[in-house]
PDB file of N, CA, C and O in Angstrom:
ATOM      1  N   MET A   1     115.056  85.066  67.132  1.00  0.00           N
ATOM      2  CA  MET A   1     115.484  85.841  68.282  1.00  0.00           C
ATOM      3  C   MET A   1     115.089  85.063  69.536  1.00  0.00           C
ATOM      4  O   MET A   1     113.941  84.638  69.669  1.00  0.00           O
ATOM      5  N   ASP A   2     116.028  84.879  70.444  1.00  0.00           N
ATOM      6  CA  ASP A   2     115.710  84.128  71.650  1.00  0.00           C
ATOM      7  C   ASP A   2     114.925  84.992  72.635  1.00  0.00           C
ATOM      8  O   ASP A   2     114.811  86.207  72.474  1.00  0.00           O
ATOM      9  N   ARG A   3     114.393  84.334  73.651  1.00  0.00           N
ATOM     10  CA  ARG A   3     113.486  84.990  74.585  1.00  0.00           C
ATOM     11  C   ARG A   3     114.165  86.095  75.390  1.00  0.00           C
ATOM     12  O   ARG A   3     113.575  87.154  75.602  1.00  0.00           O
ATOM     13  N   ARG A   4     115.395  85.861  75.840  1.00  0.00           N
ATOM     14  CA  ARG A   4     116.108  86.880  76.630  1.00  0.00           C
ATOM     15  C   ARG A   4     116.332  88.152  75.818  1.00  0.00           C
ATOM     16  O   ARG A   4     116.148  89.262  76.317  1.00  0.00           O
ATOM     17  N   ARG A   5     116.726  87.974  74.576  1.00  0.00           N
ATOM     18  CA  ARG A   5     116.975  89.143  73.723  1.00  0.00           C
ATOM     19  C   ARG A   5     115.683  89.908  73.448  1.00  0.00           C
ATOM     20  O   ARG A   5     115.676  91.139  73.439  1.00  0.00           O
ATOM     21  N   LEU A   6     114.597  89.181  73.224  1.00  0.00           N
ATOM     22  CA  LEU A   6     113.304  89.814  72.986  1.00  0.00           C
ATOM     23  C   LEU A   6     112.861  90.620  74.210  1.00  0.00           C
ATOM     24  O   LEU A   6     112.391  91.749  74.075  1.00  0.00           O
ATOM     25  N   LEU A   7     113.011  90.038  75.402  1.00  0.00           N
ATOM     26  CA  LEU A   7     112.662  90.761  76.627  1.00  0.00           C
ATOM     27  C   LEU A   7     113.525  92.006  76.809  1.00  0.00           C
ATOM     28  O   LEU A   7     113.031  93.038  77.264  1.00  0.00           O
ATOM     29  N   THR A   8     114.789  91.922  76.465  1.00  0.00           N
ATOM     30  CA  THR A   8     115.681  93.071  76.585  1.00  0.00           C
ATOM     31  C   THR A   8     115.252  94.195  75.656  1.00  0.00           C
ATOM     32  O   THR A   8     115.196  95.356  76.063  1.00  0.00           O
ATOM     33  N   VAL A   9     114.953  93.856  74.420  1.00  0.00           N
ATOM     34  CA  VAL A   9     114.516  94.871  73.449  1.00  0.00           C
ATOM     35  C   VAL A   9     113.192  95.495  73.888  1.00  0.00           C
ATOM     36  O   VAL A   9     113.029  96.713  73.812  1.00  0.00           O
ATOM     37  N   LEU A  10     112.243  94.674  74.347  1.00  0.00           N
ATOM     38  CA  LEU A  10     110.957  95.201  74.811  1.00  0.00           C
ATOM     39  C   LEU A  10     111.131  96.111  76.026  1.00  0.00           C
ATOM     40  O   LEU A  10     110.451  97.131  76.137  1.00  0.00           O
ATOM     41  N   ALA A  11     112.030  95.752  76.929  1.00  0.00           N
ATOM     42  CA  ALA A  11     112.273  96.586  78.109  1.00  0.00           C
ATOM     43  C   ALA A  11     112.874  97.937  77.718  1.00  0.00           C
ATOM     44  O   ALA A  11     112.525  98.962  78.303  1.00  0.00           O
ATOM     45  N   ILE A  12     113.765  97.944  76.743  1.00  0.00           N
ATOM     46  CA  ILE A  12     114.360  99.206  76.289  1.00  0.00           C
ATOM     47  C   ILE A  12     113.305 100.090  75.632  1.00  0.00           C
ATOM     48  O   ILE A  12     113.238 101.290  75.899  1.00  0.00           O
ATOM     49  N   VAL A  13     112.484  99.495  74.776  1.00  0.00           N
ATOM     50  CA  VAL A  13     111.430 100.273  74.109  1.00  0.00           C
ATOM     51  C   VAL A  13     110.448 100.828  75.141  1.00  0.00           C
ATOM     52  O   VAL A  13     110.078 102.000  75.074  1.00  0.00           O
ATOM     53  N   LEU A  14     110.023  99.992  76.096  1.00  0.00           N
ATOM     54  CA  LEU A  14     109.101 100.448  77.133  1.00  0.00           C
ATOM     55  C   LEU A  14     109.742 101.533  77.994  1.00  0.00           C
ATOM     56  O   LEU A  14     109.065 102.480  78.393  1.00  0.00           O
ATOM     57  N   GLY A  15     111.035 101.410  78.287  1.00  0.00           N
ATOM     58  CA  GLY A  15     111.727 102.429  79.065  1.00  0.00           C
ATOM     59  C   GLY A  15     111.748 103.778  78.357  1.00  0.00           C
ATOM     60  O   GLY A  15     111.530 104.815  78.983  1.00  0.00           O
ATOM     61  N   VAL A  16     112.007 103.763  77.064  1.00  0.00           N
ATOM     62  CA  VAL A  16     112.008 105.017  76.292  1.00  0.00           C
ATOM     63  C   VAL A  16     110.611 105.636  76.284  1.00  0.00           C
ATOM     64  O   VAL A  16     110.462 106.843  76.475  1.00  0.00           O
ATOM     65  N   VAL A  17     109.596 104.813  76.064  1.00  0.00           N
ATOM     66  CA  VAL A  17     108.215 105.317  76.040  1.00  0.00           C
ATOM     67  C   VAL A  17     107.843 105.924  77.388  1.00  0.00           C
ATOM     68  O   VAL A  17     107.237 106.995  77.433  1.00  0.00           O
ATOM     69  N   LEU A  18     108.194 105.263  78.480  1.00  0.00           N
ATOM     70  CA  LEU A  18     107.853 105.779  79.810  1.00  0.00           C
ATOM     71  C   LEU A  18     108.583 107.079  80.120  1.00  0.00           C
ATOM     72  O   LEU A  18     108.014 107.955  80.772  1.00  0.00           O
ATOM     73  N   ILE A  19     109.811 107.226  79.678  1.00  0.00           N
ATOM     74  CA  ILE A  19     110.535 108.473  79.933  1.00  0.00           C
ATOM     75  C   ILE A  19     109.948 109.614  79.088  1.00  0.00           C
ATOM     76  O   ILE A  19     109.893 110.756  79.544  1.00  0.00           O
ATOM     77  N   VAL A  20     109.517 109.310  77.878  1.00  0.00           N
ATOM     78  CA  VAL A  20     108.840 110.332  77.066  1.00  0.00           C
ATOM     79  C   VAL A  20     107.537 110.747  77.743  1.00  0.00           C
ATOM     80  O   VAL A  20     107.211 111.933  77.768  1.00  0.00           O
ATOM     81  N   ILE A  21     106.789 109.794  78.289  1.00  0.00           N
ATOM     82  CA  ILE A  21     105.557 110.107  79.008  1.00  0.00           C
ATOM     83  C   ILE A  21     105.862 110.981  80.219  1.00  0.00           C
ATOM     84  O   ILE A  21     105.111 111.913  80.508  1.00  0.00           O
ATOM     85  N   ALA A  22     106.948 110.698  80.930  1.00  0.00           N
ATOM     86  CA  ALA A  22     107.335 111.522  82.079  1.00  0.00           C
ATOM     87  C   ALA A  22     107.597 112.962  81.657  1.00  0.00           C
ATOM     88  O   ALA A  22     107.176 113.898  82.337  1.00  0.00           O
ATOM     89  N   VAL A  23     108.283 113.138  80.550  1.00  0.00           N
ATOM     90  CA  VAL A  23     108.567 114.496  80.068  1.00  0.00           C
ATOM     91  C   VAL A  23     107.270 115.214  79.697  1.00  0.00           C
ATOM     92  O   VAL A  23     107.131 116.409  79.955  1.00  0.00           O
ATOM     93  N   VAL A  24     106.331 114.505  79.102  1.00  0.00           N
ATOM     94  CA  VAL A  24     105.035 115.111  78.754  1.00  0.00           C
ATOM     95  C   VAL A  24     104.316 115.552  80.024  1.00  0.00           C
ATOM     96  O   VAL A  24     103.765 116.652  80.068  1.00  0.00           O
ATOM     97  N   TYR A  25     104.315 114.708  81.058  1.00  0.00           N
ATOM     98  CA  TYR A  25     103.671 115.090  82.315  1.00  0.00           C
ATOM     99  C   TYR A  25     104.320 116.330  82.920  1.00  0.00           C
ATOM    100  O   TYR A  25     103.622 117.188  83.459  1.00  0.00           O
ATOM    101  N   TRP A  26     105.636 116.435  82.841  1.00  0.00           N
ATOM    102  CA  TRP A  26     106.318 117.582  83.426  1.00  0.00           C
ATOM    103  C   TRP A  26     106.146 118.845  82.600  1.00  0.00           C
ATOM    104  O   TRP A  26     106.130 119.942  83.158  1.00  0.00           O
ATOM    105  N   ALA A  27     106.018 118.721  81.295  1.00  0.00           N
ATOM    106  CA  ALA A  27     105.998 119.892  80.416  1.00  0.00           C
ATOM    107  C   ALA A  27     104.597 120.457  80.185  1.00  0.00           C
ATOM    108  O   ALA A  27     104.448 121.663  79.986  1.00  0.00           O
ATOM    109  N   GLU A  28     103.589 119.623  80.208  1.00  0.00           N
ATOM    110  CA  GLU A  28     102.246 120.061  79.840  1.00  0.00           C
ATOM    111  C   GLU A  28     101.333 120.145  81.059  1.00  0.00           C
ATOM    112  O   GLU A  28     101.394 119.290  81.942  1.00  0.00           O
ATOM    113  N   PRO A  29     100.484 121.175  81.111  1.00  0.00           N
ATOM    114  CA  PRO A  29      99.475 121.213  82.178  1.00  0.00           C
ATOM    115  C   PRO A  29      98.392 120.155  81.913  1.00  0.00           C
ATOM    116  O   PRO A  29      98.313 119.591  80.821  1.00  0.00           O
ATOM    117  N   ALA A  30      97.579 119.905  82.914  1.00  0.00           N
ATOM    118  CA  ALA A  30      96.572 118.845  82.825  1.00  0.00           C
ATOM    119  C   ALA A  30      95.604 119.056  81.664  1.00  0.00           C
ATOM    120  O   ALA A  30      95.122 118.082  81.086  1.00  0.00           O
ATOM    121  N   LYS A  31      95.311 120.306  81.313  1.00  0.00           N
ATOM    122  CA  LYS A  31      94.364 120.550  80.217  1.00  0.00           C
ATOM    123  C   LYS A  31      94.964 120.204  78.847  1.00  0.00           C
ATOM    124  O   LYS A  31      94.222 119.976  77.891  1.00  0.00           O
ATOM    125  N   SER A  32      96.296 120.164  78.742  1.00  0.00           N
ATOM    126  CA  SER A  32      96.950 119.897  77.462  1.00  0.00           C
ATOM    127  C   SER A  32      97.395 118.444  77.300  1.00  0.00           C
ATOM    128  O   SER A  32      97.901 118.064  76.244  1.00  0.00           O
ATOM    129  N   LEU A  33      97.209 117.629  78.346  1.00  0.00           N
ATOM    130  CA  LEU A  33      97.583 116.221  78.238  1.00  0.00           C
ATOM    131  C   LEU A  33      96.651 115.516  77.256  1.00  0.00           C
ATOM    132  O   LEU A  33      95.489 115.902  77.127  1.00  0.00           O
ATOM    133  N   PRO A  34      97.140 114.496  76.566  1.00  0.00           N
ATOM    134  CA  PRO A  34      96.238 113.704  75.728  1.00  0.00           C
ATOM    135  C   PRO A  34      95.110 113.127  76.591  1.00  0.00           C
ATOM    136  O   PRO A  34      95.318 112.811  77.763  1.00  0.00           O
ATOM    137  N   SER A  35      93.937 112.996  76.013  1.00  0.00           N
ATOM    138  CA  SER A  35      92.767 112.602  76.800  1.00  0.00           C
ATOM    139  C   SER A  35      92.878 111.196  77.381  1.00  0.00           C
ATOM    140  O   SER A  35      92.177 110.879  78.342  1.00  0.00           O
ATOM    141  N   PHE A  36      93.743 110.342  76.821  1.00  0.00           N
ATOM    142  CA  PHE A  36      93.885 108.987  77.349  1.00  0.00           C
ATOM    143  C   PHE A  36      94.896 108.906  78.482  1.00  0.00           C
ATOM    144  O   PHE A  36      95.056 107.838  79.074  1.00  0.00           O
ATOM    145  N   PHE A  37      95.589 110.002  78.807  1.00  0.00           N
ATOM    146  CA  PHE A  37      96.531 110.028  79.932  1.00  0.00           C
ATOM    147  C   PHE A  37      95.743 110.179  81.234  1.00  0.00           C
ATOM    148  O   PHE A  37      94.809 110.978  81.300  1.00  0.00           O
ATOM    149  N   PRO A  38      96.114 109.411  82.278  1.00  0.00           N
ATOM    150  CA  PRO A  38      95.508 109.672  83.589  1.00  0.00           C
ATOM    151  C   PRO A  38      95.892 111.073  84.060  1.00  0.00           C
ATOM    152  O   PRO A  38      97.050 111.475  83.942  1.00  0.00           O
ATOM    153  N   GLY A  39      94.933 111.806  84.588  1.00  0.00           N
ATOM    154  CA  GLY A  39      95.202 113.146  85.072  1.00  0.00           C
ATOM    155  C   GLY A  39      94.763 114.239  84.117  1.00  0.00           C
ATOM    156  O   GLY A  39      94.867 115.419  84.449  1.00  0.00           O
ATOM    157  N   HIS A  40      94.269 113.872  82.928  1.00  0.00           N
ATOM    158  CA  HIS A  40      93.769 114.886  81.989  1.00  0.00           C
ATOM    159  C   HIS A  40      92.529 115.535  82.590  1.00  0.00           C
ATOM    160  O   HIS A  40      91.559 114.850  82.912  1.00  0.00           O
ATOM    161  N   THR A  41      92.562 116.853  82.738  1.00  0.00           N
ATOM    162  CA  THR A  41      91.426 117.599  83.260  1.00  0.00           C
ATOM    163  C   THR A  41      91.258 118.849  82.403  1.00  0.00           C
ATOM    164  O   THR A  41      92.173 119.666  82.298  1.00  0.00           O
ATOM    165  N   ALA A  42      90.088 118.992  81.794  1.00  0.00           N
ATOM    166  CA  ALA A  42      89.834 120.152  80.937  1.00  0.00           C
ATOM    167  C   ALA A  42      89.874 121.429  81.780  1.00  0.00           C
ATOM    168  O   ALA A  42      89.249 121.498  82.838  1.00  0.00           O
ATOM    169  N   GLY A  43      90.601 122.425  81.314  1.00  0.00           N
ATOM    170  CA  GLY A  43      90.662 123.728  81.966  1.00  0.00           C
ATOM    171  C   GLY A  43      91.608 123.825  83.153  1.00  0.00           C
ATOM    172  O   GLY A  43      91.650 124.873  83.798  1.00  0.00           O
ATOM    173  N   SER A  44      92.356 122.803  83.466  1.00  0.00           N
ATOM    174  CA  SER A  44      93.254 122.821  84.625  1.00  0.00           C
ATOM    175  C   SER A  44      94.677 123.180  84.185  1.00  0.00           C
ATOM    176  O   SER A  44      95.172 122.683  83.174  1.00  0.00           O
ATOM    177  N   ASN A  45      95.321 124.047  84.961  1.00  0.00           N
ATOM    178  CA  ASN A  45      96.713 124.424  84.690  1.00  0.00           C
ATOM    179  C   ASN A  45      97.687 123.668  85.586  1.00  0.00           C
ATOM    180  O   ASN A  45      98.876 123.985  85.615  1.00  0.00           O
ATOM    181  N   HIS A  46      97.196 122.676  86.310  1.00  0.00           N
ATOM    182  CA  HIS A  46      98.015 121.899  87.246  1.00  0.00           C
ATOM    183  C   HIS A  46      98.942 120.953  86.477  1.00  0.00           C
ATOM    184  O   HIS A  46      98.515 120.299  85.526  1.00  0.00           O
ATOM    185  N   HIS A  47     100.216 120.882  86.895  1.00  0.00           N
ATOM    186  CA  HIS A  47     101.163 119.926  86.325  1.00  0.00           C
ATOM    187  C   HIS A  47     101.198 118.693  87.227  1.00  0.00           C
ATOM    188  O   HIS A  47     101.242 118.818  88.450  1.00  0.00           O
ATOM    189  N   HIS A  48     101.178 117.518  86.631  1.00  0.00           N
ATOM    190  CA  HIS A  48     101.190 116.272  87.392  1.00  0.00           C
ATOM    191  C   HIS A  48     102.637 115.796  87.576  1.00  0.00           C
ATOM    192  O   HIS A  48     103.112 114.908  86.869  1.00  0.00           O
ATOM    193  N   VAL A  49     103.313 116.406  88.535  1.00  0.00           N
ATOM    194  CA  VAL A  49     104.715 116.111  88.784  1.00  0.00           C
ATOM    195  C   VAL A  49     104.883 114.677  89.288  1.00  0.00           C
ATOM    196  O   VAL A  49     105.812 113.984  88.876  1.00  0.00           O
ATOM    197  N   LYS A  50     103.999 114.230  90.170  1.00  0.00           N
ATOM    198  CA  LYS A  50     104.119 112.879  90.730  1.00  0.00           C
ATOM    199  C   LYS A  50     103.903 111.821  89.648  1.00  0.00           C
ATOM    200  O   LYS A  50     104.584 110.795  89.650  1.00  0.00           O
ATOM    201  N   HIS A  51     102.972 112.050  88.729  1.00  0.00           N
ATOM    202  CA  HIS A  51     102.782 111.121  87.617  1.00  0.00           C
ATOM    203  C   HIS A  51     104.063 111.036  86.782  1.00  0.00           C
ATOM    204  O   HIS A  51     104.460 109.954  86.349  1.00  0.00           O
ATOM    205  N   GLY A  52     104.700 112.184  86.564  1.00  0.00           N
ATOM    206  CA  GLY A  52     105.945 112.213  85.809  1.00  0.00           C
ATOM    207  C   GLY A  52     107.066 111.478  86.516  1.00  0.00           C
ATOM    208  O   GLY A  52     107.831 110.750  85.884  1.00  0.00           O
ATOM    209  N   ILE A  53     107.169 111.665  87.827  1.00  0.00           N
ATOM    210  CA  ILE A  53     108.203 110.971  88.590  1.00  0.00           C
ATOM    211  C   ILE A  53     107.983 109.461  88.529  1.00  0.00           C
ATOM    212  O   ILE A  53     108.932 108.698  88.351  1.00  0.00           O
ATOM    213  N   ALA A  54     106.720 109.031  88.677  1.00  0.00           N
ATOM    214  CA  ALA A  54     106.415 107.598  88.634  1.00  0.00           C
ATOM    215  C   ALA A  54     106.770 107.011  87.268  1.00  0.00           C
ATOM    216  O   ALA A  54     107.373 105.940  87.191  1.00  0.00           O
ATOM    217  N   ALA A  55     106.398 107.704  86.195  1.00  0.00           N
ATOM    218  CA  ALA A  55     106.713 107.206  84.851  1.00  0.00           C
ATOM    219  C   ALA A  55     108.217 107.168  84.629  1.00  0.00           C
ATOM    220  O   ALA A  55     108.727 106.228  84.019  1.00  0.00           O
ATOM    221  N   PHE A  56     108.933 108.175  85.116  1.00  0.00           N
ATOM    222  CA  PHE A  56     110.383 108.229  84.965  1.00  0.00           C
ATOM    223  C   PHE A  56     111.055 107.066  85.704  1.00  0.00           C
ATOM    224  O   PHE A  56     111.942 106.411  85.157  1.00  0.00           O
ATOM    225  N   LEU A  57     110.631 106.814  86.942  1.00  0.00           N
ATOM    226  CA  LEU A  57     111.229 105.723  87.718  1.00  0.00           C
ATOM    227  C   LEU A  57     110.932 104.359  87.095  1.00  0.00           C
ATOM    228  O   LEU A  57     111.792 103.478  87.100  1.00  0.00           O
ATOM    229  N   LEU A  58     109.732 104.179  86.564  1.00  0.00           N
ATOM    230  CA  LEU A  58     109.416 102.927  85.883  1.00  0.00           C
ATOM    231  C   LEU A  58     110.264 102.773  84.619  1.00  0.00           C
ATOM    232  O   LEU A  58     110.699 101.667  84.297  1.00  0.00           O
ATOM    233  N   GLY A  59     110.501 103.869  83.906  1.00  0.00           N
ATOM    234  CA  GLY A  59     111.362 103.825  82.724  1.00  0.00           C
ATOM    235  C   GLY A  59     112.787 103.437  83.089  1.00  0.00           C
ATOM    236  O   GLY A  59     113.405 102.623  82.404  1.00  0.00           O
ATOM    237  N   ILE A  60     113.310 104.014  84.162  1.00  0.00           N
ATOM    238  CA  ILE A  60     114.654 103.665  84.630  1.00  0.00           C
ATOM    239  C   ILE A  60     114.699 102.198  85.057  1.00  0.00           C
ATOM    240  O   ILE A  60     115.681 101.505  84.792  1.00  0.00           O
ATOM    241  N   ALA A  61     113.637 101.722  85.717  1.00  0.00           N
ATOM    242  CA  ALA A  61     113.581 100.320  86.129  1.00  0.00           C
ATOM    243  C   ALA A  61     113.609  99.396  84.907  1.00  0.00           C
ATOM    244  O   ALA A  61     114.227  98.333  84.953  1.00  0.00           O
ATOM    245  N   CYS A  62     112.952  99.788  83.831  1.00  0.00           N
ATOM    246  CA  CYS A  62     112.994  98.986  82.598  1.00  0.00           C
ATOM    247  C   CYS A  62     114.414  98.936  82.029  1.00  0.00           C
ATOM    248  O   CYS A  62     114.859  97.888  81.561  1.00  0.00           O
ATOM    249  N   PHE A  63     115.122 100.064  82.070  1.00  0.00           N
ATOM    250  CA  PHE A  63     116.503 100.083  81.587  1.00  0.00           C
ATOM    251  C   PHE A  63     117.403  99.201  82.454  1.00  0.00           C
ATOM    252  O   PHE A  63     118.269  98.499  81.932  1.00  0.00           O
ATOM    253  N   VAL A  64     117.203  99.231  83.771  1.00  0.00           N
ATOM    254  CA  VAL A  64     117.997  98.396  84.671  1.00  0.00           C
ATOM    255  C   VAL A  64     117.712  96.921  84.384  1.00  0.00           C
ATOM    256  O   VAL A  64     118.637  96.110  84.330  1.00  0.00           O
ATOM    257  N   PHE A  65     116.439  96.571  84.200  1.00  0.00           N
ATOM    258  CA  PHE A  65     116.091  95.195  83.856  1.00  0.00           C
ATOM    259  C   PHE A  65     116.776  94.774  82.559  1.00  0.00           C
ATOM    260  O   PHE A  65     117.326  93.676  82.475  1.00  0.00           O
ATOM    261  N   ALA A  66     116.745  95.637  81.552  1.00  0.00           N
ATOM    262  CA  ALA A  66     117.374  95.311  80.270  1.00  0.00           C
ATOM    263  C   ALA A  66     118.882  95.133  80.434  1.00  0.00           C
ATOM    264  O   ALA A  66     119.481  94.256  79.812  1.00  0.00           O
ATOM    265  N   TRP A  67     119.486  95.966  81.271  1.00  0.00           N
ATOM    266  CA  TRP A  67     120.926  95.876  81.500  1.00  0.00           C
ATOM    267  C   TRP A  67     121.291  94.533  82.133  1.00  0.00           C
ATOM    268  O   TRP A  67     122.201  93.847  81.667  1.00  0.00           O
ATOM    269  N   PHE A  68     120.578  94.164  83.195  1.00  0.00           N
ATOM    270  CA  PHE A  68     120.869  92.900  83.856  1.00  0.00           C
ATOM    271  C   PHE A  68     120.518  91.702  82.975  1.00  0.00           C
ATOM    272  O   PHE A  68     121.186  90.670  83.030  1.00  0.00           O
ATOM    273  N   ASN A  69     119.479  91.839  82.170  1.00  0.00           N
ATOM    274  CA  ASN A  69     119.046  90.738  81.312  1.00  0.00           C
ATOM    275  C   ASN A  69     119.968  90.554  80.111  1.00  0.00           C
ATOM    276  O   ASN A  69     119.976  89.482  79.505  1.00  0.00           O
ATOM    277  N   SER A  70     120.734  91.565  79.759  1.00  0.00           N
ATOM    278  CA  SER A  70     121.590  91.475  78.578  1.00  0.00           C
ATOM    279  C   SER A  70     122.954  90.848  78.877  1.00  0.00           C
ATOM    280  O   SER A  70     123.748  90.621  77.965  1.00  0.00           O
ATOM    281  N   GLY A  71     123.222  90.571  80.147  1.00  0.00           N
ATOM    282  CA  GLY A  71     124.502  89.951  80.504  1.00  0.00           C
ATOM    283  C   GLY A  71     124.563  88.508  80.065  1.00  0.00           C
ATOM    284  O   GLY A  71     123.589  87.934  79.576  1.00  0.00           O
ATOM    285  N   LYS A  72     125.739  87.941  80.254  1.00  0.00           N
ATOM    286  CA  LYS A  72     125.915  86.537  79.884  1.00  0.00           C
ATOM    287  C   LYS A  72     125.079  85.660  80.810  1.00  0.00           C
ATOM    288  O   LYS A  72     124.975  85.943  82.004  1.00  0.00           O
ATOM    289  N   PRO A  73     124.484  84.603  80.272  1.00  0.00           N
ATOM    290  CA  PRO A  73     123.718  83.701  81.154  1.00  0.00           C
ATOM    291  C   PRO A  73     124.653  82.980  82.120  1.00  0.00           C
ATOM    292  O   PRO A  73     125.836  82.791  81.835  1.00  0.00           O
ATOM    293  N   LYS A  74     124.111  82.587  83.253  1.00  0.00           N
ATOM    294  CA  LYS A  74     124.907  81.877  84.253  1.00  0.00           C
ATOM    295  C   LYS A  74     125.391  80.558  83.675  1.00  0.00           C
ATOM    296  O   LYS A  74     124.665  79.870  82.957  1.00  0.00           O
ATOM    297  N   ALA A  75     126.611  80.224  83.996  1.00  0.00           N
ATOM    298  CA  ALA A  75     127.159  78.948  83.554  1.00  0.00           C
ATOM    299  C   ALA A  75     126.582  77.819  84.406  1.00  0.00           C
ATOM    300  O   ALA A  75     126.383  77.975  85.611  1.00  0.00           O
ATOM    301  N   GLU A  76     126.329  76.733  83.795  1.00  0.00           N
ATOM    302  CA  GLU A  76     125.830  75.564  84.525  1.00  0.00           C
ATOM    303  C   GLU A  76     126.959  75.013  85.399  1.00  0.00           C
ATOM    304  O   GLU A  76     128.105  74.948  84.953  1.00  0.00           O
ATOM    305  N   PRO A  77     126.655  74.622  86.618  1.00  0.00           N
ATOM    306  CA  PRO A  77     127.699  74.033  87.458  1.00  0.00           C
ATOM    307  C   PRO A  77     128.137  72.689  86.880  1.00  0.00           C
ATOM    308  O   PRO A  77     127.321  71.957  86.319  1.00  0.00           O
ATOM    309  N   PRO A  78     129.397  72.370  87.015  1.00  0.00           N
ATOM    310  CA  PRO A  78     129.873  71.100  86.465  1.00  0.00           C
ATOM    311  C   PRO A  78     129.211  69.917  87.166  1.00  0.00           C
ATOM    312  O   PRO A  78     128.976  69.946  88.374  1.00  0.00           O
ATOM    313  N   ALA A  79     128.917  68.893  86.398  1.00  0.00           N
ATOM    314  CA  ALA A  79     128.298  67.692  86.966  1.00  0.00           C
ATOM    315  C   ALA A  79     129.314  66.942  87.816  1.00  0.00           C
ATOM    316  O   ALA A  79     130.455  66.739  87.401  1.00  0.00           O
ATOM    317  N   ALA A  80     128.899  66.539  88.987  1.00  0.00           N
ATOM    318  CA  ALA A  80     129.819  65.846  89.882  1.00  0.00           C
ATOM    319  C   ALA A  80     129.760  64.357  89.714  1.00  0.00           C
ATOM    320  O   ALA A  80     130.478  63.630  90.399  1.00  0.00           O
TER     321      ALA A  80
END
């Protein structure tokens, strides 16, 4: 597998993971977040909407990177 294809696949996987994390931030209060998530606070009913928005935008950015990276490589200019 060449490097461009590997980067594209990794960007897609990371994008999916980040969007799932965004949904978790939006759906669960701070007390129900996994303990390794930033913003986990025992006994808090606060939802971390901004954390979810940030994760969602980063996920979309990964998809955009994968889209642009999956195009045809630039053609070399003809030698003069």
